[in-house]
N, C-alpha and C positions, 0 to 999 in steps of 0.2 A: 377611076379618073387617072388620066395619063400624067406622069410626073414631068415637071419642067426639065429641060435639058441641062446638063452640067456646064458650068463655066470652067472650061478646061484649064486655063492658067491658074485659077484659084484652087482647083482640085489638085493640081500637081504640087503647088507650093505647100498647101495645107496638109497634104498627105506625105509628101517626100521629106519635108523638114523634120517632123517628129520622128520618122523612121531613121533618118540619118543621125539625129541627135541621140536617139536611144541606142544606136549601134556604135557610133564613133566616139562619143564622149566617154563612156565607160572603158572602151578599148584603149583609147589614148591615155586615160587616167591610170590604168593598170600598167600599160606598156612603157609610158614615158613619165607620166605624173604632171600635175598642174602645180605651179608655184604661186606665191603670194601676189606677185604682179598680175598674173593671169586672172586670179580670182577677184582682185581689185578692179581690173578692167571689166570683168563680168558685172560686178556690183554697180560700177559707174554707168555702164551702158544700160543696165536694167532701170536705174533711177532716172537717167536722162530721157530715155525713150518713153518710159511710163509717164513721167511728168509732162512730157511734150504732148502726149495724148490727153491727159486729164486737165492740165493747166492751159494748154494751147488749143488743141482740136475741140475739146469739150466745153470748158468754161469760158474761154476767151471768144472763140469763133462761133461755135454752135449756139451758145446762149447769150453771148455779149454781156457776160456778168461783170466785166471790168474792161478798161482800156489799157493797152500796153505800149511802151516805147518801141520804136521800130527794131531796136537791137533784140529785145525780148521776142518780138514777133518773128524775127528772122531765125533766132535760136530754136523756137518751138517749131517753125516750119521745116528746118533742115532735119532736126532729130525726130520730128513726127514722121517724116518720110522714112527714117530708119526703122520705125515700128512696123512698116510694111502693112498699113491698114488703109491704103488708098490716099488720094490727095485730100487736102482740107475741104475743098468744094464738095467732093463726093461724100466724105465722112459727115460733114455738117448737114448736107441735104438729107441724107438718110436719117440722121438723128433728129432733125426737126420734124421730119415726117413721122417718126416714131412717137414723139411727144404729142404731136397734134392728133394722131389717130391711135393712141396707145391701146393695145389689146384688140383692135379691130382688124381681124385677120385679112380682110381684103385691102386694107390701106397701110397697116403698120408693117414695115419691112421685116422686123424681127419680133413679131407678136408672140409673147410667151404663152398665149392661149393655144398655140399650135404645137406646144410640147417643148421639152428641154432641148432635144436635138436641133429642131428648127431654129429656135432662138439663139442657141449657142453657136452653131456653125453651119447648119443646113441652109440658111438663107443666103450665105455667102457662096455656097457651092453650086447653086442652081440658078437659072435665069428666070427668076420669078417676075421680073420687070415691074416691081412696085416702085414707081418713081425713078426708074433707072435712067441715069443721065439727064434727069430733070433738075435744072438748077434755078427754077423759078422762085424757090423759097430761100435762096441764098444770094439774091441780087445785091444785097448790102455788102457781102463779102467780096464780090467781084470788083468793088471799088478799091479794095486793098491791093496795092501793087505786089506785095510780098505773097499774098494768096494766089494771085494770077501767075506770078513767077514760079511758085512751087508746083502749081497745077501743070504748067507747061513743061517743066523739067523734072517731074516727079520720078520717072524711071531712072534717069542718070543720078539723081540724088539718092534714091533707094539703093542703087548698086554701089555707089561710092561709100555710103555710110555703113552698109551691111557687109561689104566685101573688101573694098580698098582700104578703108581705115583700120579694121581689125588686122588685116594682113600687114599693113605698114607698121602698126604697133608691135606686132609679133616679130617682124624683121628687125626693128630697132632694139627690141628686147633680146634678140638672138635666138628666139624659139618661134619659128614662123607660124606653126599651126595651133598652139595652145590658146592664144587670144582669140583666134578666129572661131575655134570650136566652142569656147565658153561665151565670149562677148558677142560673137556673131550668131552662131547656130543655136546653141541652147537658150541664150537670152531671147532670141526671136520667137522660139516656140512658147516659152513661158509668157512672154509679153503678149503674144496673141491670145492665149487662153485665159490669162488673168483679165484681159479686157473683155473677152467673150463672156466671162462669168457674170458681168454686170447685166448683160442682156438675158442671161439664162437663170443662174442661181439667185441673183438679186431680185428676180420676179417670182421666186418659188419659196425661198428659205429666209425666214426672218419675221420681223414684226411690222405691222401696219400702224405706225404710231400716229400719223397725221392725217391719213386718208385711206379709205378702202374702196375708192372709186376706180382703182386700177390694181394691177397685180404687184406693183413695186413694193419691196420690203427693205427695212433697215437691218443690216447685219454687220456687227462689229468685226467678226472674223474675216469677212470679205473685204472690209475696209483695210485690213492689214496687208492684203495682197494687191490692192488696187489704188493705193495712194489716197485713200479717203472716199473713194466712190461707193463704198458699200452702204452708206447711209442713203439708200436709193428711194425709200418712201418719202423722206424729207425732200429729196431733190425733185421728185415728180410733183410734190405739192407746191414747192417754191423753187421752180426751175431757174429763175433768174438771179438767185443768190449765189455769190461767188464761193460760198461755203457749202459743203455737203454735211460735214460733221459740225453741227451748230453749237454744241456745248464745248467749253474750253478743253475738256478732257477727251473729247472725241479724237481718234487718230485720223487726222486729215492733213498729211504733208502738203498736198496741193494748196490747201488754204494757207498754210504757213508760208509757202514759197511766194504766193501772190501777195500776201501781206508784207513780207520782207521786201519784195520789189516795190511796193508802194512807199515804204520807209525810205528807199533809196531813190525815189523819184522816177522809177521805171514803170510804175503802174498807177492808175488813178481811177476815180469814179467806181470804186468797188461797191457793188450793189449788195445791200443787206436787207433781209426781211425783218420787219419790226418785231420786237418781243411780243407785242400785243397779238399780232396775227399768228405767230408761232404757238403761243400758249392757248389761244382760242381754238386752233385746229386740234391741238393735243387734248384739250378739255372736251371738245365736241366728240372725239373718238372715245374717250373714257366714258362719257355719258351714254353714248350709243351702245357700247359693249355691255355696260351695266344694265341698261333697259332690256337688251336682248336676253340676258341671263334671267331676267324676271318673268319671262313669258310663261313658264310652266311652274313658277314658284307659288307657294301659298302666301296670302297677304301681300300680293303683288302691288295693289293699288296704294296702300300706305307707303310702301317703299318707293314707288314711283314718284309720289308727291315729295318725299324727303329728298330724293336725288335731284329732282327738278328745282326745288327750292334752294338746295345747296349749290347747284350749278349756277343758278341765277345770281346768288350772292357772290360767289367766286368770280363770275364774269364781270359783275358790277365793280367789285374791288379792283380787278385787273384793269378795267377801262379807266376808272378814276385815277389809279396810279400812273398809267401810261399817259393819260391826258395831262396830268399835272406835271409830270417829268418833262414832257414836250414844252409846255408853257413856261416852266422854270428855265429850261435851256434857252428859250428865245428871249426871256426877260432878264437873265442873269447879268448881262453886261450893262443893262440900263438901270439896275438897282443901285441907288446911291446911299441911301440911309442904312445904317448898320442894323436898325431894328427891322427893316423890311427884309434884309437878307436872313436874319435870325428867324423871322416869322415863316419865311419860305422853307427854311431847313426844318423847322419844327413840323410844318404841314407835311413835308416830304416824308419825314420819319413816321408820322402818324399813319399816312396812307400805306407806307411800306409794311408797318406792323399789322395793319388790317388785312393787307394782301396775304401776308404770311399766316395770319390766323385763319383766313378762309381756305388757304391751301392746306393747312394742317387738318382742318375740319373735314375738308373734302377727302383727303387721304384716309382719315379715320373712318369716314362713312363707307368708303369703298372696301376697306379692310373688314369692317363689321359685316357688310353685305356678303363678302366672301365666306366668312365664318358661318353666317346664317344659311347660306346655300350649300355648304359642304355636305350636310346630311341628304339634301335633295339629290345632289349629283351621285352620292354613294348609293 
């Protein structure tokens, strides 16, 4: 089968920039040295451009997970161009195509089923023409004047933010090239490949916590380098949630920035998946894996009945708790009598205790199953 032709501009940029960074950054570091200002500029450019992709290109425009004030949108648009990953329209069109046809090699632009190299960078280097220059799935974004402006002036914006701004900072600092090499060149290479890891490693390495209908994985280590995007299995299951790291302890700086913007009145309508749907997805995967482990085990049928019964009780407790919490939230302002409020609080506490009891029993049952199957696996 004949390979698709190369995209020459992409090939030049994605080949030349790593080679230049690998050669020039160490040479300059040994010959001249980098100071605190230059490393601070590098860190600032890394964070700003990375968050402009995750918070702007990805969660705001590709998934419409929240709405943002025009100042925030303008900031994301300018510094998203600095990340040199194409315009918002191109990026969002490719990404929506990916989610709609995930892992289908003939339709998914960066299908992980075609291998690490293709999903990481190969799809960018060659003219595969999967949805190329097709903006039919981003018509909503074309109504945003900032998106249209960025698309029209993408190249000047990219050059200004990648070349002119670092050189200007270096000039003001009195060391012309240090900021450019760190905040311009090295940052660009790292920013590229950290983003590419989500298309490649995040579909290969990690846990499938919420769904196994596609190759996406949750990976805490990747989240550290990608501003929270490493919780990719959750994202593919609940793509319109403004969070990727759904737990409070999950490292998701993008989520924190979006939430902080909402506190300042700069973002609104933050979309969140209900706890009920999240827990149901997690519980369903746990049951599925447990049943798969029983396929070749002795006394599989009694265990299957126990698992299904425990799953049913846990799910019922989860639904009762979620339903009551929603009803209580709607009725709270209307409750006048003190005893009514007290009765609601007591009922809430009862349902919460029952949910925790079912959660604990479910966890103990899975642990017991693991111990029973250990000799079988050995």
